[in-house]
C-alpha positions in Angstrom: -18.8 -67.8 -18.8 -18.8 -65.5 -21.7 -22.2 -64.3 -20.6 -20.8 -63.5 -17.0 -17.9 -61.6 -18.4 -20.2 -59.6 -20.8 -22.3 -58.6 -17.7 -19.3 -57.7 -15.8 -17.8 -55.6 -18.5 -21.3 -53.9 -19.0 -21.2 -53.2 -15.2 -17.8 -51.6 -15.4 -18.5 -49.5 -18.4 -21.7 -48.3 -16.8 -20.0 -47.5 -13.5 -17.2 -45.6 -15.4 -19.7 -43.5 -17.4 -21.6 -42.7 -14.3 -18.5 -41.8 -12.3 -17.5 -39.4 -15.1 -20.9 -37.8 -15.0 -20.7 -37.4 -11.1 -17.2 -35.8 -11.5 -16.0 -32.2 -11.5 -17.5 -30.4 -14.5 -15.4 -29.1 -17.3 -15.4 -25.3 -17.6 -13.2 -24.9 -20.7 -16.1 -24.7 -23.3 -17.8 -22.1 -21.3 -14.6 -20.1 -20.9 -13.8 -20.3 -24.5 -17.2 -19.3 -25.7 -17.8 -16.4 -23.2 -14.7 -15.3 -21.8 -14.0 -12.7 -24.6 -17.1 -10.6 -23.2 -15.2 -10.0 -19.9 -12.9 -7.0 -19.8 -10.2 -5.6 -17.5 -10.9 -2.1 -16.0 -8.2 0.2 -14.8 -8.8 3.5 -13.1 -6.7 6.5 -12.2 -7.5 9.0 -9.7 -5.2 12.2 -8.9 -5.2 12.9 -5.2 -4.0 16.4 -4.5 -2.5 17.5 -1.0 0.4 18.4 1.2 0.2 15.5 3.6 3.8 14.0 3.7 2.6 10.9 5.2 -0.1 9.9 2.6 -0.4 6.4 1.7 -2.2 4.2 -0.9 -5.9 3.7 0.0 -6.5 0.1 1.2 -9.4 -2.3 1.1 -11.6 -3.1 4.0 -11.0 -6.4 5.5 -14.2 -7.3 7.1 -17.2 -7.9 4.8 -15.5 -5.7 2.5 -16.0 -4.4 -1.1 -13.5 -6.3 -3.1 -12.0 -3.0 -4.3 -9.4 -3.7 -6.8 -5.6 -4.2 -6.4 -4.4 -0.7 -6.0 -1.0 1.1 -6.4 0.3 4.7 -5.9 2.8 6.7 -7.9 4.5 9.5 -5.9 5.8 12.3 -8.2 9.0 14.2 -7.1 8.0 17.4 -5.3 9.7 20.6 -4.6 10.4 21.8 -1.0 7.4 23.5 0.4 5.2 22.6 -2.6 2.1 20.5 -2.7 2.6 17.1 -4.2 0.0 15.1 -6.2 -0.7 11.3 -5.8 -1.7 9.2 -8.6 -3.9 6.3 -7.3 -4.5 3.4 -9.6 -6.7 0.5 -9.3 -7.8 -2.6 -11.2 -11.1 -4.2 -11.7 -13.4 -6.3 -14.0 -16.5 -5.8 -16.0 -18.4 -7.5 -18.9 -19.9 -6.2 -22.1 -23.9 -6.3 -22.3 -24.3 -4.8 -25.9 -22.3 -5.0 -29.1 -22.1 -1.2 -29.2 -20.0 -1.0 -26.2 -22.1 -0.8 -23.0 -20.1 -2.4 -20.0 -21.4 -3.4 -16.5 -19.1 -3.1 -13.4 -19.2 -2.2 -9.7 -19.9 1.3 -8.7 -17.0 1.2 -6.2 -14.4 0.1 -9.0 -15.1 3.5 -10.7 -15.7 5.6 -7.8 -13.9 9.0 -7.9 -11.7 8.0 -10.9 -10.5 10.8 -13.2 -9.8 8.2 -15.9 -11.4 4.7 -16.8 -9.7 2.5 -19.3 -11.2 -0.8 -20.6 -9.0 -3.4 -22.0 -10.4 -6.2 -24.1 -9.1 -9.9 -24.3 -7.8 -9.1 -27.8 -5.5 -6.3 -26.0 -7.4 -3.3 -27.5 -7.8 -0.5 -25.0 -10.6 2.1 -24.9 -11.1 5.1 -22.6 -14.5 4.6 -21.1 -17.3 7.1 -20.2 -19.1 6.7 -17.0 -22.8 6.7 -18.0 -24.0 6.4 -14.4 -23.2 4.6 -11.1 -25.6 3.6 -8.2 -23.7 3.3 -4.9 -26.8 1.6 -3.1 -26.6 -1.3 -5.3 -22.9 -1.1 -6.3 -23.8 -1.1 -10.1 -22.2 1.1 -12.5 -22.6 1.4 -16.4 -19.7 2.4 -18.8 -19.6 3.0 -22.5 -16.8 2.6 -24.9 -16.8 3.8 -28.6 -16.7 0.2 -30.4 -18.9 -1.9 -32.3 -19.4 -5.5 -33.0 -18.1 -6.5 -29.6 -18.7 -10.0 -28.0 -21.5 -9.9 -25.4 -22.7 -12.1 -22.5 -25.9 -13.9 -22.3 -28.1 -13.1 -19.3 -29.7 -15.7 -17.1 -32.5 -15.8 -14.3 -30.9 -15.9 -10.9 -34.4 -17.0 -9.5 -33.7 -20.3 -11.0 -30.3 -20.8 -9.2 -30.2 -23.6 -6.8 -28.0 -23.8 -3.7 -25.1 -26.2 -4.3 -25.2 -25.4 -8.1 -22.0 -24.8 -9.8 -21.0 -21.2 -10.9 -17.9 -19.8 -12.4 -16.2 -16.4 -12.2 -14.0 -14.7 -14.8 -12.0 -11.5 -13.8 -8.7 -9.7 -13.0 -7.8 -10.7 -9.4 -4.7 -8.7 -8.4 -4.4 -7.5 -12.1 -4.1 -11.0 -13.6 -6.5 -10.7 -16.5 -8.8 -13.5 -17.6 -8.7 -15.6 -14.5 -11.1 -18.3 -14.0 -12.4 -19.6 -10.7 -15.3 -21.9 -9.9 -17.3 -23.0 -7.0 -20.9 -23.5 -5.8 -23.9 -21.3 -4.7 -23.7 -21.3 -0.9 -27.1 -19.4 -0.3 -29.5 -17.0 -1.9 -31.2 -13.6 -0.8 -28.3 -12.8 1.7 -28.6 -9.4 3.6 -25.6 -7.8 4.5 -24.9 -4.9 7.0 -25.5 -1.4 5.5 -26.6 -3.2 2.2 -30.5 -2.8 2.2 -31.4 -3.0 -1.5 -29.6 -6.1 -2.8 -30.5 -9.8 -2.1 -26.9 -11.2 -2.6 -26.0 -14.5 -4.0 -23.4 -16.1 -1.6 -20.9 -18.5 -3.4 -17.6 -20.1 -2.4 -16.0 -19.1 -5.7 -12.5 -17.6 -5.1 -12.9 -13.8 -5.4 -10.1 -11.4 -4.6 -9.2 -7.8 -5.0 -9.6 -7.1 -8.8 -12.5 -9.5 -9.3 -14.9 -6.6 -8.6 -17.5 -6.1 -11.4 -16.7 -9.3 -13.0 -19.5 -11.7 -14.1 -20.8 -14.9 -12.2 -21.8 -17.6 -14.8 -24.1 -20.5 -14.3 -23.3 -23.9 -16.1 -25.4 -22.8 -19.2 -22.8 -19.8 -19.7 -25.4 -17.2 -18.5 -24.4 -14.4 -16.3 -26.5 -14.6 -13.1 -24.7 -12.0 -10.9 -22.0 -9.4 -10.4 -19.3 -10.3 -8.2 -19.2 -7.5 -5.6 -18.1 -8.3 -2.1 -16.2 -10.8 0.0 -15.9 -11.6 3.7 -12.4 -11.4 4.8 -10.2 -10.9 7.8 -7.2 -10.7 5.7 -8.2 -8.8 2.7 -8.1 -11.9 0.5 -10.3 -14.9 -0.5 -11.7 -16.9 2.7 -14.4 -18.9 1.0 -17.3 -16.4 1.2 -18.3 -14.1 -1.8 -21.1 -12.3 -2.7 -22.8 -11.3 -6.1 -25.4 -8.9 -7.2 -28.3 -10.7 -9.0 -28.1 -9.8 -12.5 -31.9 -9.2 -12.9 -31.6 -6.4 -10.3 -28.4 -5.1 -11.8 -30.0 -4.9 -15.1 -33.1 -2.9 -13.7 -30.5 -0.5 -12.4 -28.6 -0.4 -15.9 -31.8 0.5 -17.7 -32.3 3.5 -15.5 -28.8 4.7 -15.6 -28.9 4.3 -19.5 -32.1 6.2 -19.7 -31.3 9.0 -17.3 -27.9 8.5 -15.7 -29.6 8.1 -12.3 -31.8 5.6 -10.2 -35.3 6.5 -9.2 -36.0 4.6 -5.9 -39.2 4.5 -3.7 -39.2 5.5 0.0 -41.8 5.4 2.8 -40.1 7.4 5.6 -39.7 4.8 8.4 -36.7 3.3 10.3 -37.1 -0.4 11.0 -35.4 -3.3 12.8 -35.6 -7.1 12.7 -38.5 -8.9 14.7 -36.7 -11.1 17.2 -38.5 -14.0 19.0 -38.6 -11.9 22.2 -40.2 -8.9 20.3 -42.8 -11.2 18.4 -43.9 -12.4 21.8 -44.2 -8.9 23.2 -46.3 -7.8 20.3 -48.4 -10.9 20.2 -47.4 -12.3 16.8 -47.6 -16.0 16.2 -44.1 -16.1 14.6 -41.1 -14.0 13.9 -42.0 -12.0 11.0 -42.2 -8.6 9.5 -40.4 -5.3 10.0 -40.7 -3.5 13.2 -41.2 0.5 12.9 -39.0 2.0 15.4 -39.5 5.6 14.3 -41.5 7.5 11.6 -40.5 10.5 9.7 -42.9 13.5 10.5 -44.8 14.3 7.3 -43.4 11.5 5.3 -45.4 8.9 3.3 -45.7 6.4 6.2 -46.8 9.1 8.6 -49.4 10.3 6.1 -50.6 6.7 5.6 -51.1 6.3 9.4 -48.0 4.1 10.3 -46.9 4.5 13.8 -43.8 3.6 15.7 -44.3 0.0 17.3 -46.2 -1.2 14.1 -44.9 -4.3 12.5 -45.2 -4.2 8.7 -46.3 -7.6 7.6 -47.1 -7.0 3.8 -46.1 -4.3 1.4 -47.7 -4.0 -2.0 -49.2 -7.4 -1.5 -45.8 -8.8 -0.9 -45.0 -10.7 2.3 -42.3 -9.0 4.6 -40.7 -12.3 6.0 -37.6 -10.4 7.3 -36.9 -6.7 7.9 -34.4 -6.7 5.1 -37.2 -7.5 2.6 -38.9 -4.2 2.9 -36.1 -1.8 1.8 -35.9 -3.8 -1.3 -39.4 -4.0 -2.1 -40.1 -0.3 -1.3 -36.8 0.8 -3.2 -38.1 -1.1 -6.4 -41.6 0.4 -6.3 -42.2 3.4 -8.6 -42.3 6.7 -6.9 -46.0 8.1 -6.9 -47.5 4.6 -6.7 -50.3 3.9 -4.2 -49.8 0.5 -2.4 -51.6 -1.4 0.4 -49.7 -2.0 3.6 -50.7 -4.4 6.1 -49.6 -3.9 9.7 -49.6 -5.5 13.1 -50.7 -3.0 15.8 -51.6 -3.9 19.5 -52.6 -7.5 18.8 -54.5 -7.1 15.6 -54.0 -6.5 12.1 -54.7 -3.2 10.3 -55.0 -2.3 6.4 -53.6 1.0 5.3 -52.7 2.7 2.0 -49.4 4.4 1.3 -48.2 6.6 -1.6 -44.5 5.9 -2.2 -42.2 8.9 -2.4 -38.8 9.2 -4.2 -35.7 8.6 -2.3 -33.1 11.5 -2.5 -30.3 10.9 -4.8 -27.6 10.7 -2.0 -27.8 9.7 1.7 -27.1 12.7 3.9 -24.6 11.6 6.4 -24.5 13.5 9.9 -21.1 14.7 10.6 -20.0 14.4 14.1 -17.4 16.6 15.6 -15.3 15.1 18.6 -16.5 15.9 22.2 -14.8 15.6 25.2 -16.4 13.1 27.7 -17.5 14.5 31.0 -16.3 11.3 32.7 -14.0 8.8 31.4 -15.3 6.1 33.8 -17.8 3.7 32.5 -21.5 3.6 34.0 -23.5 0.6 35.1 -23.9 -0.4 31.6 -20.3 -0.4 30.7 -20.7 2.9 28.6 -18.5 6.0 28.6 -20.9 8.9 27.3 -20.9 12.5 26.9 -23.5 15.3 26.2 -23.9 16.6 22.7 -22.4 20.1 22.0 -24.7 22.8 20.8 -23.2 22.4 17.3 -23.6 18.6 17.3 -27.3 19.0 18.3 -27.8 21.5 15.4 -26.1 19.4 13.0 -27.8 16.2 13.9 -31.2 18.0 14.4 -31.7 16.6 18.0 -32.9 18.4 21.1 -31.0 16.0 23.3 -28.9 12.7 23.4 -25.8 11.2 24.7 -22.7 10.4 22.5 -21.1 7.0 23.2 -17.3 7.5 23.7 -16.3 4.0 24.8 -17.9 0.6 25.3 -17.0 -1.8 28.1 -18.3 -4.7 30.1 -21.7 -6.2 29.0 -22.3 -3.4 26.5 -19.3 -4.6 24.5 -21.3 -7.8 23.6 -24.0 -5.7 22.0 -24.2 -4.0 18.4 -23.4 -0.7 20.1 -20.7 1.3 18.5 -18.5 4.6 19.5 -20.2 7.5 17.9 -23.7 6.2 18.4 -26.1 8.5 20.2 -28.4 7.2 22.9 -31.8 9.0 22.8 -33.8 7.3 25.5 -34.0 4.5 28.1 -37.1 2.2 27.8 -38.3 0.2 30.9 -41.7 -1.4 31.4 -43.4 0.6 28.8 -42.0 3.8 30.1 -39.5 6.0 27.7 -37.2 8.4 29.3 -35.5 10.9 27.0 -31.9 11.4 27.9 -30.6 15.0 28.4 -27.6 14.7 30.5 -25.0 12.1 31.8 -26.2 12.8 35.4 -29.7 11.9 34.6 -28.7 8.8 32.7 -26.7 7.7 35.8 -29.8 8.3 38.0 -32.1 6.4 35.7 -29.6 3.4 35.6 -29.4 3.5 39.5 -33.1 2.4 39.7 -32.3 -0.9 37.9 -31.5 -4.1 39.7 -28.0 -5.4 38.8 -29.7 -8.2 36.7 -32.2 -6.1 34.9 -32.3 -5.9 31.2 -32.0 -2.4 29.9 -33.5 -1.2 26.5 -31.9 1.8 24.8 -33.2 3.8 21.8 -30.0 4.5 19.7 -29.4 6.6 16.7 -26.7 5.7 14.2 -26.3 8.2 11.3 -30.0 8.5 10.0 -31.0 5.2 11.6 -32.7 4.6 15.0 -32.9 1.3 16.6 -33.6 -0.5 19.9 -30.7 -2.1 21.7 -31.2 -4.4 24.9 -28.0 -4.8 27.3 -28.6 -7.9 29.6 -27.5 -7.4 32.9 -25.7 -4.4 34.5 -22.0 -4.3 35.2 -22.3 -3.8 38.9 -23.6 -1.7 41.7 -22.2 1.5 40.9 
């Protein structure tokens, strides 16, 4: 009987210990040890103007940058005099060196006239912006202090999906708030974010968490909390962090020169879908499809053509089109690299000399144009012809501006303001010069036909297919 009881007690103790191990982790020691290296960042921006309807800037709500909690102060103004607005916002950051270098997001300090850093011991310092890189959303600050607590840096490559991670920051201005969750995915690509393979987590991240650290269970920083997906402006279970190895490379360049040198090859690319892979004779969906090549650019000089599928760059496989901008961007300008492309059913080896990307993207400004006809065409598009000023600004000989999107076209990625350059059908490309010509071309299609358009958005060209026409107009 005693033997049975001993075995039973041993089983209970073993089960209890096992259950304790499998329970939720205790983050308290990690926070106590590393929390002091996390800082609160407050910024002030003076906005000048006469607009009596001015309001505080608000954060985006769909896949938004988690720009900080914001407030505005409206000074008293005299009649007929301009009034200034003081826009204040809050974010987070963390100390990477004992002599006062601090990392945060570029959008936290964007356009700020004053940046103040507050430590956990309540000391406050005015910070100098050493540099910021909007393309990766990384910024480096410096405060005049010494002997500061610092974070330990980890390796994002060792992170596993399902692993516990923790964030410390100042959501809505609540300093030193701690939230935890797991790694949901790695290497995420987001729209208009071509240079960062984001770490996706379900850690609760809200406005004010911007720029704060993402820790692994070893107490090492593996990322910078940067973006959320939200329909309300608040946390919805999907958050994104910039891998710390990428951020530190940016930090080193900012520290050395105040700017980031990034490679470019001069192509516009798009994803290779299953249908496109079959069209080009690829065995599987891989690579980056070149939709246009910059004349005189590095790719043009290397012999790359529109319609090529780039499979490898600098001996690195291009599995998805989003891989190419990151790999090219991290390549030192002036480097000669091998490029493997798929062209007309066979592989081709080329060599390309990487150029340097301009410091800022040039965004083409579009003035509003009145549509010739407010009724939609057979694709469900309301379009207008570009004005002379628009053609000059956009450096285009022709094209049609999308004014409204209806019917089947509304189920595509087309947006108002996109410019349709051409219609592609059965291997024939027709450049569009007028609304009347566009309608004549569409009249030739059967109502069940799929129509492919060459579309320009900003500096990017892409192919968009609309499945089926709206009717027999």
